[in-house]
Biotite code that builds the C-alpha atoms (Angstrom):
import biotite.structure as struc

atoms = struc.array([
    struc.Atom([-20.940, 14.703, 21.251], chain_id="A", res_id=1, res_name="MET", atom_name="CA", element="C"),
    struc.Atom([-19.575, 16.556, 18.249], chain_id="A", res_id=2, res_name="SER", atom_name="CA", element="C"),
    struc.Atom([-16.391, 15.157, 16.746], chain_id="A", res_id=3, res_name="LYS", atom_name="CA", element="C"),
    struc.Atom([-14.282, 14.896, 13.611], chain_id="A", res_id=4, res_name="LEU", atom_name="CA", element="C"),
    struc.Atom([-14.477, 11.678, 11.613], chain_id="A", res_id=5, res_name="TYR", atom_name="CA", element="C"),
    struc.Atom([-11.657, 10.797, 9.206], chain_id="A", res_id=6, res_name="LEU", atom_name="CA", element="C"),
    struc.Atom([-13.416, 8.654, 6.608], chain_id="A", res_id=7, res_name="VAL", atom_name="CA", element="C"),
    struc.Atom([-11.465, 6.600, 4.034], chain_id="A", res_id=8, res_name="PRO", atom_name="CA", element="C"),
    struc.Atom([-12.934, 6.393, 0.542], chain_id="A", res_id=9, res_name="THR", atom_name="CA", element="C"),
    struc.Atom([-12.191, 3.834, -2.201], chain_id="A", res_id=10, res_name="PRO", atom_name="CA", element="C"),
    struc.Atom([-8.924, 4.176, -4.125], chain_id="A", res_id=11, res_name="VAL", atom_name="CA", element="C"),
    struc.Atom([-10.673, 2.642, -7.129], chain_id="A", res_id=12, res_name="GLY", atom_name="CA", element="C"),
    struc.Atom([-13.502, 0.140, -6.808], chain_id="A", res_id=13, res_name="ASN", atom_name="CA", element="C"),
    struc.Atom([-16.580, 1.716, -5.202], chain_id="A", res_id=14, res_name="LEU", atom_name="CA", element="C"),
    struc.Atom([-17.414, -1.633, -3.599], chain_id="A", res_id=15, res_name="GLU", atom_name="CA", element="C"),
    struc.Atom([-14.543, -0.994, -1.181], chain_id="A", res_id=16, res_name="ASP", atom_name="CA", element="C"),
    struc.Atom([-16.628, 1.681, 0.565], chain_id="A", res_id=17, res_name="MET", atom_name="CA", element="C"),
    struc.Atom([-17.725, 0.378, 3.989], chain_id="A", res_id=18, res_name="THR", atom_name="CA", element="C"),
    struc.Atom([-21.278, 0.405, 5.321], chain_id="A", res_id=19, res_name="PHE", atom_name="CA", element="C"),
    struc.Atom([-20.061, 2.386, 8.320], chain_id="A", res_id=20, res_name="ARG", atom_name="CA", element="C"),
    struc.Atom([-18.403, 5.025, 6.151], chain_id="A", res_id=21, res_name="ALA", atom_name="CA", element="C"),
    struc.Atom([-21.665, 5.565, 4.254], chain_id="A", res_id=22, res_name="VAL", atom_name="CA", element="C"),
    struc.Atom([-23.640, 5.827, 7.496], chain_id="A", res_id=23, res_name="ARG", atom_name="CA", element="C"),
    struc.Atom([-21.228, 8.337, 9.052], chain_id="A", res_id=24, res_name="ILE", atom_name="CA", element="C"),
    struc.Atom([-21.240, 10.529, 5.945], chain_id="A", res_id=25, res_name="LEU", atom_name="CA", element="C"),
    struc.Atom([-25.045, 10.575, 6.013], chain_id="A", res_id=26, res_name="LYS", atom_name="CA", element="C"),
    struc.Atom([-25.203, 11.423, 9.729], chain_id="A", res_id=27, res_name="GLU", atom_name="CA", element="C"),
    struc.Atom([-22.618, 14.211, 10.081], chain_id="A", res_id=28, res_name="VAL", atom_name="CA", element="C"),
    struc.Atom([-23.552, 17.886, 9.767], chain_id="A", res_id=29, res_name="ASP", atom_name="CA", element="C"),
    struc.Atom([-20.816, 18.719, 7.268], chain_id="A", res_id=30, res_name="LEU", atom_name="CA", element="C"),
    struc.Atom([-18.374, 16.903, 4.959], chain_id="A", res_id=31, res_name="ILE", atom_name="CA", element="C"),
    struc.Atom([-14.975, 18.428, 4.204], chain_id="A", res_id=32, res_name="LEU", atom_name="CA", element="C"),
    struc.Atom([-13.746, 17.226, 0.817], chain_id="A", res_id=33, res_name="ALA", atom_name="CA", element="C"),
    struc.Atom([-10.430, 17.570, -0.999], chain_id="A", res_id=34, res_name="GLU", atom_name="CA", element="C"),
    struc.Atom([-12.294, 18.173, -4.271], chain_id="A", res_id=35, res_name="ASP", atom_name="CA", element="C"),
    struc.Atom([-16.049, 18.603, -4.035], chain_id="A", res_id=36, res_name="THR", atom_name="CA", element="C"),
    struc.Atom([-16.476, 17.686, -7.718], chain_id="A", res_id=37, res_name="ARG", atom_name="CA", element="C"),
    struc.Atom([-14.689, 14.350, -7.312], chain_id="A", res_id=38, res_name="THR", atom_name="CA", element="C"),
    struc.Atom([-16.348, 13.575, -4.001], chain_id="A", res_id=39, res_name="SER", atom_name="CA", element="C"),
    struc.Atom([-19.714, 14.659, -5.392], chain_id="A", res_id=40, res_name="GLY", atom_name="CA", element="C"),
    struc.Atom([-19.736, 11.618, -7.677], chain_id="A", res_id=41, res_name="LYS", atom_name="CA", element="C"),
    struc.Atom([-19.051, 9.287, -4.746], chain_id="A", res_id=42, res_name="LEU", atom_name="CA", element="C"),
    struc.Atom([-21.675, 10.930, -2.534], chain_id="A", res_id=43, res_name="LEU", atom_name="CA", element="C"),
    struc.Atom([-24.269, 10.802, -5.296], chain_id="A", res_id=44, res_name="LYS", atom_name="CA", element="C"),
    struc.Atom([-23.559, 7.095, -5.890], chain_id="A", res_id=45, res_name="HIS", atom_name="CA", element="C"),
    struc.Atom([-24.285, 6.299, -2.224], chain_id="A", res_id=46, res_name="PHE", atom_name="CA", element="C"),
    struc.Atom([-27.211, 8.754, -2.018], chain_id="A", res_id=47, res_name="GLU", atom_name="CA", element="C"),
    struc.Atom([-25.474, 10.954, 0.541], chain_id="A", res_id=48, res_name="ILE", atom_name="CA", element="C"),
    struc.Atom([-26.895, 14.494, 0.520], chain_id="A", res_id=49, res_name="ASP", atom_name="CA", element="C"),
    struc.Atom([-24.918, 15.973, 3.430], chain_id="A", res_id=50, res_name="THR", atom_name="CA", element="C"),
    struc.Atom([-23.559, 19.464, 2.743], chain_id="A", res_id=51, res_name="ARG", atom_name="CA", element="C"),
    struc.Atom([-20.014, 19.350, 1.391], chain_id="A", res_id=52, res_name="CYS", atom_name="CA", element="C"),
    struc.Atom([-17.329, 22.076, 1.360], chain_id="A", res_id=53, res_name="VAL", atom_name="CA", element="C"),
    struc.Atom([-13.727, 22.233, 0.132], chain_id="A", res_id=54, res_name="SER", atom_name="CA", element="C"),
    struc.Atom([-10.779, 21.489, 2.398], chain_id="A", res_id=55, res_name="HIS", atom_name="CA", element="C"),
    struc.Atom([-7.575, 20.940, 0.430], chain_id="A", res_id=56, res_name="HIS", atom_name="CA", element="C"),
    struc.Atom([-3.820, 21.539, 0.528], chain_id="A", res_id=57, res_name="LYS", atom_name="CA", element="C"),
    struc.Atom([-4.214, 25.089, -0.786], chain_id="A", res_id=58, res_name="PHE", atom_name="CA", element="C"),
    struc.Atom([-6.575, 26.288, 1.951], chain_id="A", res_id=59, res_name="ASN", atom_name="CA", element="C"),
    struc.Atom([-6.108, 23.890, 4.903], chain_id="A", res_id=60, res_name="GLU", atom_name="CA", element="C"),
    struc.Atom([-3.548, 26.186, 6.575], chain_id="A", res_id=61, res_name="HIS", atom_name="CA", element="C"),
    struc.Atom([-6.249, 28.856, 6.833], chain_id="A", res_id=62, res_name="LYS", atom_name="CA", element="C"),
    struc.Atom([-9.331, 26.719, 7.495], chain_id="A", res_id=63, res_name="THR", atom_name="CA", element="C"),
    struc.Atom([-8.177, 23.966, 9.884], chain_id="A", res_id=64, res_name="SER", atom_name="CA", element="C"),
    struc.Atom([-8.484, 25.973, 13.097], chain_id="A", res_id=65, res_name="GLU", atom_name="CA", element="C"),
    struc.Atom([-11.802, 27.460, 11.972], chain_id="A", res_id=66, res_name="LYS", atom_name="CA", element="C"),
    struc.Atom([-13.294, 24.009, 11.410], chain_id="A", res_id=67, res_name="PHE", atom_name="CA", element="C"),
    struc.Atom([-11.824, 22.681, 14.672], chain_id="A", res_id=68, res_name="ALA", atom_name="CA", element="C"),
    struc.Atom([-13.540, 25.489, 16.586], chain_id="A", res_id=69, res_name="LEU", atom_name="CA", element="C"),
    struc.Atom([-16.828, 24.826, 14.764], chain_id="A", res_id=70, res_name="GLU", atom_name="CA", element="C"),
    struc.Atom([-16.661, 21.181, 15.817], chain_id="A", res_id=71, res_name="ILE", atom_name="CA", element="C"),
    struc.Atom([-15.894, 22.204, 19.386], chain_id="A", res_id=72, res_name="LYS", atom_name="CA", element="C"),
    struc.Atom([-18.968, 24.443, 19.261], chain_id="A", res_id=73, res_name="ALA", atom_name="CA", element="C"),
    struc.Atom([-21.189, 21.502, 18.350], chain_id="A", res_id=74, res_name="GLY", atom_name="CA", element="C"),
    struc.Atom([-20.881, 20.720, 14.628], chain_id="A", res_id=75, res_name="THR", atom_name="CA", element="C"),
    struc.Atom([-20.042, 17.128, 13.726], chain_id="A", res_id=76, res_name="THR", atom_name="CA", element="C"),
    struc.Atom([-17.842, 16.848, 10.640], chain_id="A", res_id=77, res_name="MET", atom_name="CA", element="C"),
    struc.Atom([-16.244, 14.231, 8.428], chain_id="A", res_id=78, res_name="ALA", atom_name="CA", element="C"),
    struc.Atom([-13.227, 14.724, 6.218], chain_id="A", res_id=79, res_name="ILE", atom_name="CA", element="C"),
    struc.Atom([-12.711, 12.753, 3.010], chain_id="A", res_id=80, res_name="ILE", atom_name="CA", element="C"),
    struc.Atom([-10.146, 12.980, 0.228], chain_id="A", res_id=81, res_name="THR", atom_name="CA", element="C"),
    struc.Atom([-10.309, 12.092, -3.445], chain_id="A", res_id=82, res_name="ASP", atom_name="CA", element="C"),
    struc.Atom([-9.253, 8.532, -2.597], chain_id="A", res_id=83, res_name="ALA", atom_name="CA", element="C"),
    struc.Atom([-7.902, 6.622, 0.387], chain_id="A", res_id=84, res_name="GLY", atom_name="CA", element="C"),
    struc.Atom([-7.452, 7.624, 4.011], chain_id="A", res_id=85, res_name="THR", atom_name="CA", element="C"),
    struc.Atom([-7.274, 11.330, 4.914], chain_id="A", res_id=86, res_name="PRO", atom_name="CA", element="C"),
    struc.Atom([-3.848, 12.594, 6.072], chain_id="A", res_id=87, res_name="ALA", atom_name="CA", element="C"),
    struc.Atom([-1.941, 9.834, 4.229], chain_id="A", res_id=88, res_name="ILE", atom_name="CA", element="C"),
    struc.Atom([-0.233, 11.973, 1.553], chain_id="A", res_id=89, res_name="SER", atom_name="CA", element="C"),
    struc.Atom([-3.505, 13.942, 1.468], chain_id="A", res_id=90, res_name="ASP", atom_name="CA", element="C"),
    struc.Atom([-5.142, 16.764, 3.471], chain_id="A", res_id=91, res_name="PRO", atom_name="CA", element="C"),
    struc.Atom([-6.163, 15.883, 7.016], chain_id="A", res_id=92, res_name="GLY", atom_name="CA", element="C"),
    struc.Atom([-3.077, 16.177, 9.214], chain_id="A", res_id=93, res_name="PHE", atom_name="CA", element="C"),
    struc.Atom([-3.391, 19.909, 9.938], chain_id="A", res_id=94, res_name="LEU", atom_name="CA", element="C"),
    struc.Atom([-7.079, 19.583, 10.799], chain_id="A", res_id=95, res_name="LEU", atom_name="CA", element="C"),
    struc.Atom([-6.397, 16.601, 13.055], chain_id="A", res_id=96, res_name="THR", atom_name="CA", element="C"),
    struc.Atom([-3.588, 18.504, 14.779], chain_id="A", res_id=97, res_name="LYS", atom_name="CA", element="C"),
    struc.Atom([-5.803, 21.547, 15.290], chain_id="A", res_id=98, res_name="SER", atom_name="CA", element="C"),
    struc.Atom([-8.622, 19.413, 16.719], chain_id="A", res_id=99, res_name="CYS", atom_name="CA", element="C"),
    struc.Atom([-6.232, 17.839, 19.228], chain_id="A", res_id=100, res_name="ILE", atom_name="CA", element="C"),
    struc.Atom([-4.952, 21.283, 20.258], chain_id="A", res_id=101, res_name="GLU", atom_name="CA", element="C"),
    struc.Atom([-8.540, 22.449, 20.906], chain_id="A", res_id=102, res_name="HIS", atom_name="CA", element="C"),
    struc.Atom([-9.627, 19.285, 22.734], chain_id="A", res_id=103, res_name="GLY", atom_name="CA", element="C"),
    struc.Atom([-11.901, 18.062, 19.932], chain_id="A", res_id=104, res_name="VAL", atom_name="CA", element="C"),
    struc.Atom([-12.615, 14.333, 19.752], chain_id="A", res_id=105, res_name="GLU", atom_name="CA", element="C"),
    struc.Atom([-11.357, 12.532, 16.623], chain_id="A", res_id=106, res_name="ILE", atom_name="CA", element="C"),
    struc.Atom([-12.274, 9.152, 15.199], chain_id="A", res_id=107, res_name="GLU", atom_name="CA", element="C"),
    struc.Atom([-10.568, 7.593, 12.183], chain_id="A", res_id=108, res_name="CYS", atom_name="CA", element="C"),
    struc.Atom([-12.463, 4.810, 10.434], chain_id="A", res_id=109, res_name="LEU", atom_name="CA", element="C"),
    struc.Atom([-10.457, 1.878, 9.071], chain_id="A", res_id=110, res_name="PRO", atom_name="CA", element="C"),
    struc.Atom([-10.549, 1.565, 5.315], chain_id="A", res_id=111, res_name="GLY", atom_name="CA", element="C"),
    struc.Atom([-8.860, 1.903, 1.976], chain_id="A", res_id=112, res_name="ALA", atom_name="CA", element="C"),
    struc.Atom([-5.320, 3.150, 1.501], chain_id="A", res_id=113, res_name="THR", atom_name="CA", element="C"),
    struc.Atom([-3.239, 2.379, -1.577], chain_id="A", res_id=114, res_name="ALA", atom_name="CA", element="C"),
    struc.Atom([0.068, 1.382, -0.021], chain_id="A", res_id=115, res_name="PHE", atom_name="CA", element="C"),
    struc.Atom([-1.178, -1.607, 2.016], chain_id="A", res_id=116, res_name="VAL", atom_name="CA", element="C"),
    struc.Atom([-2.284, -3.820, -0.921], chain_id="A", res_id=117, res_name="PRO", atom_name="CA", element="C"),
    struc.Atom([0.811, -2.738, -2.876], chain_id="A", res_id=118, res_name="ALA", atom_name="CA", element="C"),
    struc.Atom([3.057, -3.795, 0.006], chain_id="A", res_id=119, res_name="LEU", atom_name="CA", element="C"),
    struc.Atom([1.298, -7.118, 0.533], chain_id="A", res_id=120, res_name="VAL", atom_name="CA", element="C"),
    struc.Atom([1.315, -7.863, -3.227], chain_id="A", res_id=121, res_name="ASN", atom_name="CA", element="C"),
    struc.Atom([5.004, -7.034, -3.561], chain_id="A", res_id=122, res_name="SER", atom_name="CA", element="C"),
    struc.Atom([6.404, -10.225, -2.089], chain_id="A", res_id=123, res_name="GLY", atom_name="CA", element="C"),
    struc.Atom([8.957, -8.094, -0.230], chain_id="A", res_id=124, res_name="LEU", atom_name="CA", element="C"),
    struc.Atom([9.329, -8.234, 3.569], chain_id="A", res_id=125, res_name="PRO", atom_name="CA", element="C"),
    struc.Atom([6.383, -6.490, 5.215], chain_id="A", res_id=126, res_name="ASN", atom_name="CA", element="C"),
    struc.Atom([6.961, -7.206, 8.901], chain_id="A", res_id=127, res_name="ASP", atom_name="CA", element="C"),
    struc.Atom([8.809, -3.872, 9.085], chain_id="A", res_id=128, res_name="LYS", atom_name="CA", element="C"),
    struc.Atom([8.550, -1.131, 6.495], chain_id="A", res_id=129, res_name="PHE", atom_name="CA", element="C"),
    struc.Atom([9.072, 2.583, 5.921], chain_id="A", res_id=130, res_name="CYS", atom_name="CA", element="C"),
    struc.Atom([6.356, 4.690, 4.276], chain_id="A", res_id=131, res_name="PHE", atom_name="CA", element="C"),
    struc.Atom([8.040, 7.555, 2.433], chain_id="A", res_id=132, res_name="GLU", atom_name="CA", element="C"),
    struc.Atom([5.097, 8.888, 0.405], chain_id="A", res_id=133, res_name="GLY", atom_name="CA", element="C"),
    struc.Atom([6.060, 11.289, -2.382], chain_id="A", res_id=134, res_name="PHE", atom_name="CA", element="C"),
    struc.Atom([9.727, 12.152, -2.795], chain_id="A", res_id=135, res_name="LEU", atom_name="CA", element="C"),
    struc.Atom([10.633, 15.842, -3.171], chain_id="A", res_id=136, res_name="PRO", atom_name="CA", element="C"),
    struc.Atom([10.186, 16.717, -6.840], chain_id="A", res_id=137, res_name="GLN", atom_name="CA", element="C"),
    struc.Atom([13.388, 18.773, -7.105], chain_id="A", res_id=138, res_name="LYS", atom_name="CA", element="C"),
    struc.Atom([15.175, 20.279, -4.123], chain_id="A", res_id=139, res_name="LYS", atom_name="CA", element="C"),
    struc.Atom([16.298, 17.639, -1.635], chain_id="A", res_id=140, res_name="GLY", atom_name="CA", element="C"),
    struc.Atom([15.339, 14.669, -3.818], chain_id="A", res_id=141, res_name="ARG", atom_name="CA", element="C"),
    struc.Atom([18.854, 13.328, -4.390], chain_id="A", res_id=142, res_name="GLN", atom_name="CA", element="C"),
    struc.Atom([19.798, 13.875, -0.747], chain_id="A", res_id=143, res_name="LYS", atom_name="CA", element="C"),
    struc.Atom([16.726, 11.972, 0.448], chain_id="A", res_id=144, res_name="ARG", atom_name="CA", element="C"),
    struc.Atom([17.422, 9.056, -1.899], chain_id="A", res_id=145, res_name="LEU", atom_name="CA", element="C"),
    struc.Atom([21.007, 8.867, -0.646], chain_id="A", res_id=146, res_name="SER", atom_name="CA", element="C"),
    struc.Atom([19.726, 8.692, 2.939], chain_id="A", res_id=147, res_name="GLU", atom_name="CA", element="C"),
    struc.Atom([17.213, 5.983, 2.040], chain_id="A", res_id=148, res_name="LEU", atom_name="CA", element="C"),
    struc.Atom([19.929, 3.912, 0.343], chain_id="A", res_id=149, res_name="ALA", atom_name="CA", element="C"),
    struc.Atom([20.980, 2.834, 3.867], chain_id="A", res_id=150, res_name="GLU", atom_name="CA", element="C"),
    struc.Atom([17.434, 1.943, 4.993], chain_id="A", res_id=151, res_name="GLU", atom_name="CA", element="C"),
    struc.Atom([17.143, -1.821, 5.704], chain_id="A", res_id=152, res_name="GLU", atom_name="CA", element="C"),
    struc.Atom([13.345, -1.898, 5.891], chain_id="A", res_id=153, res_name="ARG", atom_name="CA", element="C"),
    struc.Atom([11.135, -2.183, 2.812], chain_id="A", res_id=154, res_name="THR", atom_name="CA", element="C"),
    struc.Atom([10.424, 1.342, 1.542], chain_id="A", res_id=155, res_name="ILE", atom_name="CA", element="C"),
    struc.Atom([7.107, 2.512, 0.061], chain_id="A", res_id=156, res_name="ILE", atom_name="CA", element="C"),
    struc.Atom([6.752, 5.480, -2.286], chain_id="A", res_id=157, res_name="PHE", atom_name="CA", element="C"),
    struc.Atom([3.866, 7.160, -4.065], chain_id="A", res_id=158, res_name="TYR", atom_name="CA", element="C"),
    struc.Atom([4.669, 8.449, -7.546], chain_id="A", res_id=159, res_name="GLU", atom_name="CA", element="C"),
    struc.Atom([2.997, 10.113, -10.498], chain_id="A", res_id=160, res_name="SER", atom_name="CA", element="C"),
    struc.Atom([3.111, 8.359, -13.896], chain_id="A", res_id=161, res_name="PRO", atom_name="CA", element="C"),
    struc.Atom([5.277, 11.197, -15.231], chain_id="A", res_id=162, res_name="TYR", atom_name="CA", element="C"),
    struc.Atom([8.126, 10.406, -12.831], chain_id="A", res_id=163, res_name="ARG", atom_name="CA", element="C"),
    struc.Atom([8.021, 6.603, -12.573], chain_id="A", res_id=164, res_name="VAL", atom_name="CA", element="C"),
    struc.Atom([10.865, 5.970, -15.029], chain_id="A", res_id=165, res_name="VAL", atom_name="CA", element="C"),
    struc.Atom([12.889, 8.860, -13.580], chain_id="A", res_id=166, res_name="LYS", atom_name="CA", element="C"),
    struc.Atom([12.480, 7.459, -10.071], chain_id="A", res_id=167, res_name="THR", atom_name="CA", element="C"),
    struc.Atom([13.474, 3.952, -11.149], chain_id="A", res_id=168, res_name="LEU", atom_name="CA", element="C"),
    struc.Atom([16.510, 5.421, -12.900], chain_id="A", res_id=169, res_name="THR", atom_name="CA", element="C"),
    struc.Atom([17.481, 7.154, -9.667], chain_id="A", res_id=170, res_name="GLN", atom_name="CA", element="C"),
    struc.Atom([16.933, 3.942, -7.697], chain_id="A", res_id=171, res_name="PHE", atom_name="CA", element="C"),
    struc.Atom([19.364, 2.258, -10.081], chain_id="A", res_id=172, res_name="LYS", atom_name="CA", element="C"),
    struc.Atom([21.949, 5.009, -9.696], chain_id="A", res_id=173, res_name="GLU", atom_name="CA", element="C"),
    struc.Atom([21.705, 5.294, -5.909], chain_id="A", res_id=174, res_name="VAL", atom_name="CA", element="C"),
    struc.Atom([20.615, 1.839, -4.678], chain_id="A", res_id=175, res_name="MET", atom_name="CA", element="C"),
    struc.Atom([21.888, -0.379, -7.501], chain_id="A", res_id=176, res_name="GLY", atom_name="CA", element="C"),
    struc.Atom([20.370, -2.129, -10.503], chain_id="A", res_id=177, res_name="ALA", atom_name="CA", element="C"),
    struc.Atom([19.865, -5.428, -8.640], chain_id="A", res_id=178, res_name="ASP", atom_name="CA", element="C"),
    struc.Atom([17.754, -4.058, -5.797], chain_id="A", res_id=179, res_name="ARG", atom_name="CA", element="C"),
    struc.Atom([14.286, -5.661, -5.967], chain_id="A", res_id=180, res_name="ARG", atom_name="CA", element="C"),
    struc.Atom([11.254, -3.497, -6.532], chain_id="A", res_id=181, res_name="VAL", atom_name="CA", element="C"),
    struc.Atom([7.511, -3.966, -7.015], chain_id="A", res_id=182, res_name="SER", atom_name="CA", element="C"),
    struc.Atom([5.504, -1.305, -8.815], chain_id="A", res_id=183, res_name="VAL", atom_name="CA", element="C"),
    struc.Atom([1.703, -1.348, -8.592], chain_id="A", res_id=184, res_name="SER", atom_name="CA", element="C"),
    struc.Atom([-0.632, 0.880, -10.549], chain_id="A", res_id=185, res_name="ARG", atom_name="CA", element="C"),
    struc.Atom([-4.380, 1.527, -10.563], chain_id="A", res_id=186, res_name="GLU", atom_name="CA", element="C"),
    struc.Atom([-4.959, -0.505, -7.394], chain_id="A", res_id=187, res_name="ILE", atom_name="CA", element="C"),
    struc.Atom([-8.484, -1.993, -7.243], chain_id="A", res_id=188, res_name="SER", atom_name="CA", element="C"),
    struc.Atom([-9.333, -0.514, -10.655], chain_id="A", res_id=189, res_name="LYS", atom_name="CA", element="C"),
    struc.Atom([-10.011, -2.229, -13.977], chain_id="A", res_id=190, res_name="MET", atom_name="CA", element="C"),
    struc.Atom([-6.423, -2.006, -15.238], chain_id="A", res_id=191, res_name="PHE", atom_name="CA", element="C"),
    struc.Atom([-4.684, -2.880, -11.965], chain_id="A", res_id=192, res_name="GLU", atom_name="CA", element="C"),
    struc.Atom([-1.173, -4.189, -12.556], chain_id="A", res_id=193, res_name="GLU", atom_name="CA", element="C"),
    struc.Atom([1.871, -5.094, -10.464], chain_id="A", res_id=194, res_name="THR", atom_name="CA", element="C"),
    struc.Atom([5.318, -5.423, -12.038], chain_id="A", res_id=195, res_name="VAL", atom_name="CA", element="C"),
    struc.Atom([8.022, -7.100, -9.936], chain_id="A", res_id=196, res_name="ARG", atom_name="CA", element="C"),
    struc.Atom([11.724, -7.676, -10.502], chain_id="A", res_id=197, res_name="GLY", atom_name="CA", element="C"),
    struc.Atom([15.036, -5.925, -10.135], chain_id="A", res_id=198, res_name="THR", atom_name="CA", element="C"),
    struc.Atom([15.131, -2.164, -10.520], chain_id="A", res_id=199, res_name="VAL", atom_name="CA", element="C"),
    struc.Atom([16.696, -2.607, -13.947], chain_id="A", res_id=200, res_name="GLU", atom_name="CA", element="C"),
    struc.Atom([14.054, -5.116, -15.092], chain_id="A", res_id=201, res_name="GLU", atom_name="CA", element="C"),
    struc.Atom([11.113, -3.014, -13.922], chain_id="A", res_id=202, res_name="VAL", atom_name="CA", element="C"),
    struc.Atom([12.653, 0.122, -15.415], chain_id="A", res_id=203, res_name="MET", atom_name="CA", element="C"),
    struc.Atom([12.969, -1.643, -18.782], chain_id="A", res_id=204, res_name="ALA", atom_name="CA", element="C"),
    struc.Atom([9.288, -2.646, -18.569], chain_id="A", res_id=205, res_name="HIS", atom_name="CA", element="C"),
    struc.Atom([8.062, 0.917, -18.061], chain_id="A", res_id=206, res_name="PHE", atom_name="CA", element="C"),
    struc.Atom([10.411, 2.302, -20.688], chain_id="A", res_id=207, res_name="GLU", atom_name="CA", element="C"),
    struc.Atom([8.695, -0.068, -23.137], chain_id="A", res_id=208, res_name="ALA", atom_name="CA", element="C"),
    struc.Atom([5.201, 0.502, -21.694], chain_id="A", res_id=209, res_name="HIS", atom_name="CA", element="C"),
    struc.Atom([4.665, 4.192, -20.829], chain_id="A", res_id=210, res_name="PRO", atom_name="CA", element="C"),
    struc.Atom([3.284, 4.503, -17.272], chain_id="A", res_id=211, res_name="PRO", atom_name="CA", element="C"),
    struc.Atom([-0.378, 5.402, -16.859], chain_id="A", res_id=212, res_name="LYS", atom_name="CA", element="C"),
    struc.Atom([-2.456, 5.784, -13.714], chain_id="A", res_id=213, res_name="GLY", atom_name="CA", element="C"),
    struc.Atom([-1.634, 6.125, -10.016], chain_id="A", res_id=214, res_name="GLU", atom_name="CA", element="C"),
    struc.Atom([1.494, 4.341, -8.770], chain_id="A", res_id=215, res_name="PHE", atom_name="CA", element="C"),
    struc.Atom([2.824, 2.797, -5.568], chain_id="A", res_id=216, res_name="VAL", atom_name="CA", element="C"),
    struc.Atom([6.483, 1.728, -5.639], chain_id="A", res_id=217, res_name="MET", atom_name="CA", element="C"),
    struc.Atom([7.727, -0.798, -3.070], chain_id="A", res_id=218, res_name="VAL", atom_name="CA", element="C"),
    struc.Atom([11.509, -1.018, -2.839], chain_id="A", res_id=219, res_name="LEU", atom_name="CA", element="C"),
    struc.Atom([13.578, -3.671, -1.102], chain_id="A", res_id=220, res_name="GLU", atom_name="CA", element="C"),
    struc.Atom([15.618, -2.364, 1.804], chain_id="A", res_id=221, res_name="GLY", atom_name="CA", element="C"),
    struc.Atom([19.398, -2.532, 1.944], chain_id="A", res_id=222, res_name="LYS", atom_name="CA", element="C"),
    struc.Atom([20.620, -5.997, 2.872], chain_id="A", res_id=223, res_name="ALA", atom_name="CA", element="C"),
    struc.Atom([22.384, -6.097, 6.261], chain_id="A", res_id=224, res_name="PRO", atom_name="CA", element="C"),
    struc.Atom([26.120, -6.818, 6.006], chain_id="A", res_id=225, res_name="GLU", atom_name="CA", element="C"),
    struc.Atom([25.685, -10.369, 7.327], chain_id="A", res_id=226, res_name="LYS", atom_name="CA", element="C"),
    struc.Atom([23.081, -11.214, 4.711], chain_id="A", res_id=227, res_name="LYS", atom_name="CA", element="C"),
    struc.Atom([25.232, -9.712, 1.980], chain_id="A", res_id=228, res_name="LYS", atom_name="CA", element="C"),
    struc.Atom([28.034, -12.117, 2.865], chain_id="A", res_id=229, res_name="LYS", atom_name="CA", element="C"),
    struc.Atom([25.618, -15.080, 2.934], chain_id="A", res_id=230, res_name="GLU", atom_name="CA", element="C"),
    struc.Atom([24.350, -14.192, -0.550], chain_id="A", res_id=231, res_name="ARG", atom_name="CA", element="C"),
    struc.Atom([27.898, -14.243, -1.880], chain_id="A", res_id=232, res_name="LYS", atom_name="CA", element="C"),
])
């Protein structure tokens, strides 16, 4: 039966690719890739010669239904992104939604995603957490941060190196300088690093060491009133 496979790809180390992911990508009729140039390197490494076409945030609104109907007609497809699991702050949601609307079977393989190791490495509570992804760059950013200031669960953000210090500065202004935070960069890559401490301490670190690479920021949630009193 034709179906859509959502296939995670490594966020850094190619050894994180699963045997099953390689097999599926070799067996499907077509691979949808966020960037065919980036994915081409991965496919070549694993000797995958399946035809590959672009499916990214700039065209997914137009192509999702088309691909869903092609799958329904008998074509088996896989979607991959530049790194990690499709639809997690990457293309994939609209295609998945369209497939469901047209009665197309979907299967998501387990695999790499950047926020899980960052959360586990943080040392912050991970029994309950809130995945926020990327904050709005401009409009709505301050409003969203103010709303999240009341969130008691651990909060996870993705951020570009160009906004890491700005985001930490805003954490300090909105959540307070003593809120704990863990910032991980280049997960599973050669220069992987995690910096932990208060917002003020971690901000000072990245002011002295300009951020480079891909970042996951894990922020402590607001302490419940009872716990606040106990800390005092």
